[in-house]
LOBA-585540 format. One record per residue (C-alpha): residue number from 1; residue in one letter; x, y, z. Coordinates in Angstrom, 2 decimals. Example, Ala and Ser with C-alpha at 12.3 -4.5 7.8 and 13.67 -1.06 7.14 Angstrom:
<rs>
<r k="1" r="a" xx="12.30" yy="-4.50" zz="7.80"/>
<r k="2" r="s" xx="13.67" yy="-1.06" zz="7.14"/>
</rs>
This chain:
<rs>
<r k="1" r="m" xx="38.26" yy="15.80" zz="-18.49"/>
<r k="2" r="s" xx="36.73" yy="16.55" zz="-15.12"/>
<r k="3" r="e" xx="38.40" yy="15.02" zz="-12.10"/>
<r k="4" r="k" xx="36.44" yy="12.18" zz="-10.47"/>
<r k="5" r="r" xx="34.82" yy="13.37" zz="-7.27"/>
<r k="6" r="k" xx="36.26" yy="11.83" zz="-4.11"/>
<r k="7" r="r" xx="33.97" yy="9.86" zz="-1.84"/>
<r k="8" r="a" xx="32.86" yy="12.08" zz="1.03"/>
<r k="9" r="t" xx="34.01" yy="10.90" zz="4.46"/>
<r k="10" r="i" xx="32.15" yy="10.61" zz="7.73"/>
<r k="11" r="r" xx="34.43" yy="13.32" zz="9.15"/>
<r k="12" r="e" xx="33.20" yy="15.76" zz="6.51"/>
<r k="13" r="v" xx="29.61" yy="15.00" zz="7.51"/>
<r k="14" r="a" xx="30.62" yy="15.51" zz="11.15"/>
<r k="15" r="r" xx="32.14" yy="18.93" zz="10.38"/>
<r k="16" r="a" xx="29.05" yy="19.96" zz="8.40"/>
<r k="17" r="t" xx="26.72" yy="19.06" zz="11.27"/>
<r k="18" r="g" xx="28.90" yy="20.04" zz="14.22"/>
<r k="19" r="l" xx="28.79" yy="16.50" zz="15.59"/>
<r k="20" r="s" xx="31.43" yy="13.91" zz="16.34"/>
<r k="21" r="p" xx="32.05" yy="11.12" zz="13.80"/>
<r k="22" r="a" xx="30.65" yy="8.64" zz="16.35"/>
<r k="23" r="a" xx="27.43" yy="10.66" zz="16.70"/>
<r k="24" r="v" xx="27.09" yy="10.84" zz="12.90"/>
<r k="25" r="s" xx="27.53" yy="7.05" zz="12.72"/>
<r k="26" r="y" xx="24.83" yy="6.55" zz="15.34"/>
<r k="27" r="a" xx="22.47" yy="8.96" zz="13.58"/>
<r k="28" r="l" xx="22.91" yy="7.26" zz="10.22"/>
<r k="29" r="r" xx="22.07" yy="3.93" zz="11.85"/>
<r k="30" r="g" xx="19.05" yy="5.43" zz="13.62"/>
<r k="31" r="i" xx="20.26" yy="4.69" zz="17.14"/>
<r k="32" r="q" xx="21.17" yy="6.66" zz="20.30"/>
<r k="33" r="t" xx="20.21" yy="10.00" zz="18.71"/>
<r k="34" r="s" xx="17.02" yy="12.03" zz="18.33"/>
<r k="35" r="e" xx="14.92" yy="11.93" zz="15.17"/>
<r k="36" r="e" xx="15.74" yy="15.59" zz="14.54"/>
<r k="37" r="t" xx="19.47" yy="14.81" zz="14.67"/>
<r k="38" r="q" xx="19.04" yy="11.80" zz="12.40"/>
<r k="39" r="e" xx="17.18" yy="13.87" zz="9.82"/>
<r k="40" r="r" xx="19.83" yy="16.62" zz="9.95"/>
<r k="41" r="v" xx="22.66" yy="14.13" zz="9.51"/>
<r k="42" r="r" xx="20.94" yy="12.32" zz="6.64"/>
<r k="43" r="a" xx="20.33" yy="15.63" zz="4.86"/>
<r k="44" r="a" xx="23.98" yy="16.62" zz="5.22"/>
<r k="45" r="a" xx="25.16" yy="13.19" zz="4.08"/>
<r k="46" r="e" xx="22.95" yy="13.38" zz="1.00"/>
<r k="47" r="e" xx="24.16" yy="16.90" zz="0.17"/>
<r k="48" r="l" xx="27.80" yy="15.85" zz="0.48"/>
<r k="49" r="g" xx="27.26" yy="12.60" zz="-1.38"/>
<r k="50" r="y" xx="28.34" yy="10.50" zz="1.58"/>
<r k="51" r="e" xx="27.72" yy="6.74" zz="1.39"/>
<r k="52" r="a" xx="28.88" yy="4.40" zz="4.11"/>
<r k="53" r="h" xx="31.23" yy="1.74" zz="2.82"/>
<r k="54" r="p" xx="29.35" yy="-1.57" zz="3.24"/>
<r k="55" r="i" xx="32.31" yy="-3.44" zz="4.78"/>
<r k="56" r="a" xx="33.13" yy="-0.59" zz="7.14"/>
<r k="57" r="r" xx="29.47" yy="-0.31" zz="8.10"/>
<r k="58" r="a" xx="29.29" yy="-4.03" zz="8.82"/>
<r k="59" r="l" xx="32.43" yy="-3.89" zz="10.96"/>
<r k="60" r="a" xx="31.15" yy="-0.88" zz="12.89"/>
<r k="61" r="s" xx="27.64" yy="-2.18" zz="13.46"/>
<r k="62" r="g" xx="28.27" yy="-5.90" zz="13.61"/>
<r k="63" r="r" xx="25.62" yy="-6.30" zz="10.88"/>
<r k="64" r="t" xx="25.68" yy="-7.04" zz="7.17"/>
<r k="65" r="d" xx="22.06" yy="-6.00" zz="6.45"/>
<r k="66" r="q" xx="21.71" yy="-9.38" zz="4.73"/>
<r k="67" r="v" xx="19.12" yy="-12.00" zz="5.64"/>
<r k="68" r="g" xx="19.60" yy="-15.51" zz="4.36"/>
<r k="69" r="l" xx="16.58" yy="-17.08" zz="2.67"/>
<r k="70" r="l" xx="16.99" yy="-20.84" zz="2.39"/>
<r k="71" r="c" xx="14.45" yy="-22.33" zz="-0.02"/>
<r k="72" r="g" xx="13.68" yy="-26.04" zz="-0.06"/>
<r k="73" r="s" xx="13.38" yy="-26.13" zz="-3.85"/>
<r k="74" r="l" xx="13.09" yy="-23.24" zz="-6.29"/>
<r k="75" r="e" xx="11.76" yy="-25.70" zz="-8.85"/>
<r k="76" r="d" xx="8.52" yy="-25.09" zz="-6.94"/>
<r k="77" r="y" xx="6.66" yy="-22.09" zz="-8.36"/>
<r k="78" r="w" xx="5.09" yy="-21.20" zz="-5.01"/>
<r k="79" r="q" xx="8.52" yy="-21.04" zz="-3.37"/>
<r k="80" r="q" xx="9.68" yy="-18.81" zz="-6.22"/>
<r k="81" r="s" xx="6.82" yy="-16.42" zz="-5.42"/>
<r k="82" r="l" xx="7.67" yy="-16.63" zz="-1.72"/>
<r k="83" r="a" xx="11.31" yy="-15.73" zz="-2.42"/>
<r k="84" r="v" xx="10.31" yy="-12.76" zz="-4.57"/>
<r k="85" r="g" xx="7.90" yy="-11.51" zz="-1.92"/>
<r k="86" r="i" xx="10.39" yy="-11.87" zz="0.95"/>
<r k="87" r="g" xx="13.17" yy="-10.24" zz="-1.07"/>
<r k="88" r="r" xx="11.00" yy="-7.21" zz="-1.81"/>
<r k="89" r="a" xx="9.70" yy="-6.97" zz="1.77"/>
<r k="90" r="l" xx="13.24" yy="-7.06" zz="3.17"/>
<r k="91" r="l" xx="14.39" yy="-4.42" zz="0.69"/>
<r k="92" r="a" xx="11.58" yy="-2.16" zz="1.88"/>
<r k="93" r="r" xx="13.16" yy="-2.44" zz="5.35"/>
<r k="94" r="d" xx="16.67" yy="-1.67" zz="4.03"/>
<r k="95" r="r" xx="17.77" yy="-5.30" zz="4.15"/>
<r k="96" r="y" xx="18.86" yy="-7.61" zz="1.37"/>
<r k="97" r="a" xx="17.89" yy="-11.21" zz="0.82"/>
<r k="98" r="l" xx="20.65" yy="-13.72" zz="0.14"/>
<r k="99" r="i" xx="18.60" yy="-16.43" zz="-1.58"/>
<r k="100" r="v" xx="19.92" yy="-19.99" zz="-1.82"/>
<r k="101" r="d" xx="18.26" yy="-23.15" zz="-3.14"/>
<r k="102" r="a" xx="18.55" yy="-26.57" zz="-1.50"/>
<r k="103" r="g" xx="17.19" yy="-28.21" zz="-4.65"/>
<r k="104" r="g" xx="15.00" yy="-30.58" zz="-2.63"/>
<r k="105" r="d" xx="18.04" yy="-32.17" zz="-0.95"/>
<r k="106" r="p" xx="17.93" yy="-32.20" zz="2.90"/>
<r k="107" r="e" xx="21.72" yy="-32.70" zz="3.18"/>
<r k="108" r="r" xx="22.38" yy="-29.76" zz="0.86"/>
<r k="109" r="e" xx="19.91" yy="-27.72" zz="2.90"/>
<r k="110" r="l" xx="21.95" yy="-28.22" zz="6.07"/>
<r k="111" r="a" xx="25.25" yy="-27.48" zz="4.28"/>
<r k="112" r="l" xx="23.82" yy="-24.22" zz="2.90"/>
<r k="113" r="a" xx="22.47" yy="-23.24" zz="6.31"/>
<r k="114" r="r" xx="25.97" yy="-23.58" zz="7.77"/>
<r k="115" r="r" xx="27.42" yy="-21.55" zz="4.91"/>
<r k="116" r="l" xx="24.92" yy="-18.73" zz="5.44"/>
<r k="117" r="r" xx="25.83" yy="-18.65" zz="9.12"/>
<r k="118" r="d" xx="29.53" yy="-18.51" zz="8.24"/>
<r k="119" r="q" xx="28.85" yy="-15.62" zz="5.86"/>
<r k="120" r="r" xx="27.53" yy="-13.73" zz="8.90"/>
<r k="121" r="v" xx="24.02" yy="-13.01" zz="7.69"/>
<r k="122" r="d" xx="22.01" yy="-11.05" zz="10.26"/>
<r k="123" r="g" xx="19.24" yy="-13.66" zz="10.27"/>
<r k="124" r="l" xx="17.91" yy="-16.70" zz="8.46"/>
<r k="125" r="i" xx="14.47" yy="-17.48" zz="7.05"/>
<r k="126" r="v" xx="14.00" yy="-21.13" zz="6.10"/>
<r k="127" r="q" xx="11.21" yy="-23.29" zz="4.72"/>
<r k="128" r="p" xx="12.76" yy="-26.55" zz="5.92"/>
<r k="129" r="l" xx="12.89" yy="-29.82" zz="4.05"/>
<r k="130" r="d" xx="13.88" yy="-31.55" zz="7.29"/>
<r k="131" r="p" xx="12.48" yy="-29.65" zz="10.29"/>
<r k="132" r="s" xx="13.69" yy="-32.41" zz="12.63"/>
<r k="133" r="a" xx="17.42" yy="-31.87" zz="11.91"/>
<r k="134" r="a" xx="19.49" yy="-31.16" zz="15.03"/>
<r k="135" r="l" xx="21.36" yy="-28.35" zz="13.25"/>
<r k="136" r="w" xx="18.43" yy="-25.93" zz="13.53"/>
<r k="137" r="s" xx="18.72" yy="-25.79" zz="17.31"/>
<r k="138" r="e" xx="22.46" yy="-25.15" zz="17.01"/>
<r k="139" r="l" xx="21.99" yy="-22.38" zz="14.46"/>
<r k="140" r="a" xx="19.28" yy="-20.66" zz="16.48"/>
<r k="141" r="g" xx="21.84" yy="-20.26" zz="19.27"/>
<r k="142" r="t" xx="24.05" yy="-18.11" zz="17.03"/>
<r k="143" r="i" xx="21.75" yy="-16.20" zz="14.62"/>
<r k="144" r="p" xx="18.03" yy="-15.35" zz="14.52"/>
<r k="145" r="v" xx="16.17" yy="-18.14" zz="12.70"/>
<r k="146" r="v" xx="12.57" yy="-17.93" zz="11.47"/>
<r k="147" r="s" xx="10.92" yy="-21.01" zz="9.97"/>
<r k="148" r="i" xx="8.06" yy="-21.08" zz="7.46"/>
<r k="149" r="g" xx="5.72" yy="-24.04" zz="7.19"/>
<r k="150" r="d" xx="6.91" yy="-26.36" zz="9.96"/>
<r k="151" r="a" xx="8.30" yy="-25.72" zz="13.43"/>
<r k="152" r="l" xx="11.99" yy="-26.61" zz="13.86"/>
<r k="153" r="r" xx="13.37" yy="-29.23" zz="16.20"/>
<r k="154" r="g" xx="14.38" yy="-28.03" zz="19.66"/>
<r k="155" r="g" xx="11.96" yy="-25.11" zz="19.82"/>
<r k="156" r="r" xx="14.80" yy="-22.56" zz="19.77"/>
<r k="157" r="a" xx="13.82" yy="-20.72" zz="16.58"/>
<r k="158" r="q" xx="13.23" yy="-17.04" zz="17.29"/>
<r k="159" r="g" xx="10.15" yy="-17.04" zz="15.07"/>
<r k="160" r="e" xx="7.79" yy="-19.50" zz="13.38"/>
<r k="161" r="v" xx="5.19" yy="-19.01" zz="10.68"/>
<r k="162" r="v" xx="3.66" yy="-22.47" zz="10.84"/>
<r k="163" r="f" xx="0.94" yy="-23.95" zz="8.68"/>
<r k="164" r="d" xx="-2.04" yy="-25.71" zz="10.23"/>
<r k="165" r="n" xx="-1.29" yy="-28.72" zz="8.03"/>
<r k="166" r="r" xx="-3.82" yy="-30.90" zz="9.83"/>
<r k="167" r="r" xx="-6.57" yy="-28.49" zz="8.78"/>
<r k="168" r="g" xx="-5.21" yy="-28.17" zz="5.24"/>
<r k="169" r="v" xx="-5.09" yy="-31.94" zz="4.74"/>
<r k="170" r="t" xx="-8.57" yy="-32.33" zz="6.23"/>
<r k="171" r="l" xx="-10.06" yy="-29.69" zz="3.92"/>
<r k="172" r="a" xx="-8.66" yy="-31.38" zz="0.82"/>
<r k="173" r="l" xx="-9.46" yy="-34.99" zz="1.74"/>
<r k="174" r="e" xx="-12.95" yy="-34.22" zz="3.07"/>
<r k="175" r="h" xx="-13.71" yy="-32.38" zz="-0.18"/>
<r k="176" r="l" xx="-12.66" yy="-35.39" zz="-2.26"/>
<r k="177" r="r" xx="-14.53" yy="-37.80" zz="0.04"/>
<r k="178" r="d" xx="-17.70" yy="-35.72" zz="-0.17"/>
<r k="179" r="l" xx="-17.50" yy="-35.90" zz="-3.97"/>
<r k="180" r="g" xx="-17.52" yy="-39.71" zz="-3.75"/>
<r k="181" r="h" xx="-13.82" yy="-40.47" zz="-4.18"/>
<r k="182" r="r" xx="-12.47" yy="-43.41" zz="-2.19"/>
<r k="183" r="r" xx="-9.11" yy="-44.15" zz="-3.87"/>
<r k="184" r="v" xx="-6.76" yy="-41.15" zz="-3.62"/>
<r k="185" r="t" xx="-3.06" yy="-40.89" zz="-4.43"/>
<r k="186" r="v" xx="-1.16" yy="-38.22" zz="-2.52"/>
<r k="187" r="f" xx="1.93" yy="-36.85" zz="-4.26"/>
<r k="188" r="t" xx="4.46" yy="-35.45" zz="-1.79"/>
<r k="189" r="p" xx="7.92" yy="-33.92" zz="-2.34"/>
<r k="190" r="t" xx="9.06" yy="-35.38" zz="1.01"/>
<r k="191" r="r" xx="11.92" yy="-37.84" zz="0.61"/>
<r k="192" r="a" xx="12.13" yy="-41.17" zz="2.41"/>
<r k="193" r="s" xx="14.98" yy="-39.75" zz="4.55"/>
<r k="194" r="t" xx="12.61" yy="-37.18" zz="6.10"/>
<r k="195" r="p" xx="9.35" yy="-39.12" zz="6.60"/>
<r k="196" r="d" xx="7.95" yy="-37.22" zz="9.58"/>
<r k="197" r="r" xx="6.78" yy="-34.01" zz="7.93"/>
<r k="198" r="p" xx="3.52" yy="-33.02" zz="9.69"/>
<r k="199" r="a" xx="1.44" yy="-32.79" zz="6.52"/>
<r k="200" r="d" xx="2.43" yy="-36.30" zz="5.43"/>
<r k="201" r="v" xx="1.70" yy="-37.72" zz="8.88"/>
<r k="202" r="h" xx="-1.77" yy="-36.15" zz="8.92"/>
<r k="203" r="v" xx="-2.66" yy="-37.80" zz="5.58"/>
<r k="204" r="n" xx="-2.66" yy="-41.31" zz="7.01"/>
<r k="205" r="a" xx="-4.62" yy="-40.30" zz="10.11"/>
<r k="206" r="e" xx="-7.26" yy="-38.43" zz="8.11"/>
<r k="207" r="a" xx="-7.53" yy="-41.17" zz="5.48"/>
<r k="208" r="e" xx="-8.31" yy="-43.69" zz="8.17"/>
<r k="209" r="r" xx="-10.88" yy="-41.39" zz="9.77"/>
<r k="210" r="l" xx="-12.60" yy="-40.70" zz="6.44"/>
<r k="211" r="g" xx="-12.51" yy="-44.27" zz="5.16"/>
<r k="212" r="l" xx="-10.27" yy="-43.46" zz="2.20"/>
<r k="213" r="r" xx="-7.77" yy="-45.75" zz="0.50"/>
<r k="214" r="v" xx="-4.73" yy="-43.49" zz="0.19"/>
<r k="215" r="g" xx="-1.31" yy="-44.12" zz="-1.28"/>
<r k="216" r="l" xx="1.65" yy="-41.76" zz="-0.68"/>
<r k="217" r="v" xx="3.97" yy="-41.32" zz="-3.66"/>
<r k="218" r="v" xx="7.13" yy="-39.18" zz="-3.70"/>
<r k="219" r="a" xx="7.14" yy="-36.70" zz="-6.61"/>
<r k="220" r="p" xx="9.70" yy="-33.96" zz="-7.28"/>
<r k="221" r="q" xx="8.48" yy="-30.40" zz="-7.79"/>
<r k="222" r="a" xx="10.24" yy="-29.97" zz="-11.15"/>
<r k="223" r="l" xx="7.71" yy="-30.22" zz="-13.98"/>
<r k="224" r="a" xx="9.39" yy="-32.93" zz="-16.05"/>
<r k="225" r="e" xx="10.04" yy="-35.20" zz="-13.06"/>
<r k="226" r="a" xx="6.56" yy="-34.65" zz="-11.60"/>
<r k="227" r="t" xx="5.05" yy="-35.48" zz="-15.00"/>
<r k="228" r="e" xx="7.07" yy="-38.70" zz="-15.19"/>
<r k="229" r="v" xx="5.91" yy="-39.87" zz="-11.74"/>
<r k="230" r="a" xx="2.28" yy="-38.92" zz="-12.39"/>
<r k="231" r="t" xx="2.32" yy="-40.70" zz="-15.77"/>
<r k="232" r="r" xx="3.49" yy="-43.90" zz="-14.11"/>
<r k="233" r="v" xx="0.76" yy="-43.73" zz="-11.44"/>
<r k="234" r="l" xx="-2.09" yy="-42.75" zz="-13.77"/>
<r k="235" r="s" xx="-1.25" yy="-45.35" zz="-16.42"/>
<r k="236" r="s" xx="-1.84" yy="-48.13" zz="-13.89"/>
<r k="237" r="p" xx="-4.99" yy="-50.23" zz="-14.45"/>
<r k="238" r="d" xx="-5.87" yy="-49.53" zz="-10.82"/>
<r k="239" r="r" xx="-5.34" yy="-45.78" zz="-11.08"/>
<r k="240" r="p" xx="-6.89" yy="-43.55" zz="-8.40"/>
<r k="241" r="s" xx="-10.02" yy="-41.52" zz="-9.10"/>
<r k="242" r="a" xx="-8.41" yy="-38.47" zz="-7.45"/>
<r k="243" r="v" xx="-4.95" yy="-37.13" zz="-6.64"/>
<r k="244" r="f" xx="-3.96" yy="-34.66" zz="-3.93"/>
<r k="245" r="c" xx="-0.63" yy="-32.87" zz="-4.49"/>
<r k="246" r="f" xx="1.38" yy="-31.25" zz="-1.71"/>
<r k="247" r="a" xx="2.48" yy="-28.54" zz="-4.17"/>
<r k="248" r="d" xx="0.66" yy="-26.95" zz="-7.07"/>
<r k="249" r="s" xx="3.87" yy="-27.44" zz="-9.06"/>
<r k="250" r="i" xx="3.39" yy="-31.20" zz="-8.74"/>
<r k="251" r="a" xx="-0.25" yy="-30.80" zz="-9.81"/>
<r k="252" r="y" xx="0.97" yy="-29.13" zz="-13.01"/>
<r k="253" r="g" xx="2.90" yy="-32.34" zz="-13.72"/>
<r k="254" r="v" xx="-0.31" yy="-34.31" zz="-13.14"/>
<r k="255" r="y" xx="-2.09" yy="-32.12" zz="-15.72"/>
<r k="256" r="a" xx="0.71" yy="-32.80" zz="-18.21"/>
<r k="257" r="a" xx="0.46" yy="-36.54" zz="-17.55"/>
<r k="258" r="t" xx="-3.31" yy="-36.58" zz="-18.11"/>
<r k="259" r="r" xx="-2.82" yy="-34.91" zz="-21.48"/>
<r k="260" r="e" xx="-0.18" yy="-37.48" zz="-22.48"/>
<r k="261" r="l" xx="-2.49" yy="-40.33" zz="-21.41"/>
<r k="262" r="g" xx="-5.67" yy="-38.85" zz="-22.90"/>
<r k="263" r="l" xx="-7.38" yy="-38.57" zz="-19.50"/>
<r k="264" r="a" xx="-9.90" yy="-35.88" zz="-18.65"/>
<r k="265" r="v" xx="-9.72" yy="-33.68" zz="-15.54"/>
<r k="266" r="p" xx="-11.90" yy="-34.11" zz="-13.54"/>
<r k="267" r="g" xx="-13.86" yy="-36.72" zz="-15.52"/>
<r k="268" r="d" xx="-11.21" yy="-39.44" zz="-15.32"/>
<r k="269" r="v" xx="-9.16" yy="-38.09" zz="-12.42"/>
<r k="270" r="a" xx="-9.83" yy="-35.23" zz="-10.02"/>
<r k="271" r="v" xx="-6.84" yy="-33.07" zz="-9.03"/>
<r k="272" r="c" xx="-6.30" yy="-30.99" zz="-5.89"/>
<r k="273" r="g" xx="-3.25" yy="-28.84" zz="-5.07"/>
<r k="274" r="y" xx="-1.92" yy="-27.30" zz="-1.88"/>
<r k="275" r="d" xx="-0.63" yy="-23.74" zz="-2.22"/>
<r k="276" r="d" xx="-2.79" yy="-21.73" zz="-4.65"/>
<r k="277" r="h" xx="-0.10" yy="-20.36" zz="-6.93"/>
<r k="278" r="p" xx="-1.56" yy="-17.60" zz="-9.17"/>
<r k="279" r="m" xx="-1.13" yy="-19.78" zz="-12.26"/>
<r k="280" r="s" xx="-3.40" yy="-22.43" zz="-10.77"/>
<r k="281" r="a" xx="-6.51" yy="-20.37" zz="-11.48"/>
<r k="282" r="l" xx="-5.45" yy="-20.06" zz="-15.14"/>
<r k="283" r="l" xx="-5.22" yy="-23.78" zz="-15.91"/>
<r k="284" r="t" xx="-7.82" yy="-25.62" zz="-17.96"/>
<r k="285" r="p" xx="-9.69" yy="-26.57" zz="-15.89"/>
<r k="286" r="p" xx="-8.73" yy="-24.24" zz="-13.01"/>
<r k="287" r="l" xx="-7.10" yy="-26.11" zz="-10.12"/>
<r k="288" r="t" xx="-8.82" yy="-26.73" zz="-6.79"/>
<r k="289" r="t" xx="-6.18" yy="-26.01" zz="-4.15"/>
<r k="290" r="v" xx="-5.47" yy="-25.05" zz="-0.55"/>
<r k="291" r="d" xx="-4.65" yy="-21.36" zz="-0.06"/>
<r k="292" r="w" xx="-2.22" yy="-20.26" zz="2.70"/>
<r k="293" r="d" xx="-2.24" yy="-16.49" zz="1.96"/>
<r k="294" r="i" xx="1.31" yy="-15.99" zz="0.68"/>
<r k="295" r="d" xx="1.21" yy="-12.22" zz="1.29"/>
<r k="296" r="g" xx="0.41" yy="-12.81" zz="4.94"/>
<r k="297" r="i" xx="3.23" yy="-15.35" zz="5.21"/>
<r k="298" r="v" xx="5.73" yy="-12.90" zz="3.72"/>
<r k="299" r="h" xx="4.63" yy="-10.11" zz="6.07"/>
<r k="300" r="s" xx="4.80" yy="-12.30" zz="9.16"/>
<r k="301" r="a" xx="8.18" yy="-13.89" zz="8.37"/>
<r k="302" r="v" xx="9.90" yy="-10.61" zz="7.52"/>
<r k="303" r="r" xx="8.44" yy="-8.83" zz="10.55"/>
<r k="304" r="l" xx="9.59" yy="-11.62" zz="12.86"/>
<r k="305" r="v" xx="13.16" yy="-11.79" zz="11.58"/>
<r k="306" r="v" xx="13.68" yy="-8.01" zz="11.38"/>
<r k="307" r="d" xx="12.25" yy="-7.46" zz="14.87"/>
<r k="308" r="v" xx="14.63" yy="-10.06" zz="16.32"/>
<r k="309" r="i" xx="17.60" yy="-8.53" zz="14.46"/>
<r k="310" r="d" xx="16.65" yy="-5.09" zz="15.79"/>
<r k="311" r="g" xx="16.36" yy="-6.39" zz="19.32"/>
<r k="312" r="k" xx="12.60" yy="-5.97" zz="19.68"/>
<r k="313" r="p" xx="11.03" yy="-9.41" zz="19.21"/>
<r k="314" r="r" xx="7.27" yy="-9.66" zz="19.44"/>
<r k="315" r="k" xx="5.01" yy="-12.67" zz="19.03"/>
<r k="316" r="r" xx="7.32" yy="-15.51" zz="18.03"/>
<r k="317" r="r" xx="4.74" yy="-17.98" zz="16.65"/>
<r k="318" r="v" xx="2.21" yy="-17.23" zz="13.91"/>
<r k="319" r="v" xx="-0.17" yy="-19.96" zz="12.77"/>
<r k="320" r="r" xx="-1.49" yy="-19.71" zz="9.22"/>
<r k="321" r="e" xx="-5.00" yy="-21.10" zz="8.71"/>
<r k="322" r="p" xx="-5.81" yy="-22.52" zz="5.26"/>
<r k="323" r="s" xx="-8.84" yy="-22.10" zz="3.05"/>
<r k="324" r="l" xx="-9.93" yy="-24.36" zz="0.19"/>
<r k="325" r="r" xx="-10.28" yy="-22.77" zz="-3.26"/>
<r k="326" r="i" xx="-12.79" yy="-25.07" zz="-4.99"/>
<r k="327" r="r" xx="-12.46" yy="-24.90" zz="-8.77"/>
<r k="328" r="a" xx="-13.29" yy="-27.12" zz="-11.71"/>
<r k="329" r="s" xx="-10.46" yy="-29.67" zz="-11.38"/>
<r k="330" r="t" xx="-12.39" yy="-31.73" zz="-8.83"/>
<r k="331" r="g" xx="-15.64" yy="-33.53" zz="-9.51"/>
<r k="332" r="d" xx="-17.55" yy="-36.77" zz="-9.01"/>
<r k="333" r="p" xx="-15.67" yy="-39.94" zz="-9.95"/>
<r k="334" r="v" xx="-16.66" yy="-41.83" zz="-13.06"/>
<r k="335" r="r" xx="-18.99" yy="-44.65" zz="-11.99"/>
</rs>
């Protein structure tokens, strides 16, 4: 039986390159050395089979190469896609995503944020359930924080990829108004404990401007729970002629409810979503929804957090403009 090969040490790489162990360490981290030296050291390390021990590397550099990704609810299919995209984009930059799920609970979200900080992640990307929580300002004083969707309280986040929710809400409600709808139910995942989310606030202002009768109803993003809430609303004798969902995942529950109740989309009820998940175009009928360009969001969030970690921050605020994908799920109300 052949003897197991010993792990090569940084001193062996230093001897092979004629450099000091400290210089080899710098070269492998891509700092304080020329590109030519870095290439020579990497080639020698590969030839010798040298791999830096992750704990030793973290102690030496003060970094873990991990970025926390705190998701509001992974029951939401769009957030699942976002997590996959961010994880892959970080990996392409030699970082690793530590993905955690708040499960739609603002208190759990804050507890997980503290835990990620205590685990010494290099940075944190969050799509906050409660952007007004005081903790975000505290966290941003200790680790780089980048928010997606809404700006965080205190304005101390090192990066923001914010949605122009006013424009997104306007696009959806104006579309339904122009089709002749006047009674619209808006399904939102926002809990009563966090009532000041910008998108929810804009609904009431836009409804008043457009002359719409709008009711806000809390609906979870999990399919079964969203279906249950939608069934209750749509079985009412005074059901709305249209619904606007602040997540395509909730809209999928509305579709399930219409099938249970024998209602036609859009003949009996028009349905509009809010994040253009790829599955939304495959529904019958395809779902009208607001598109935020998830690939652009991933690129911006990862660039912001990595630049801050590497000590070269650029533009700290990116505003995502929405577009409305009009499909067959919206139509004129039944007269």
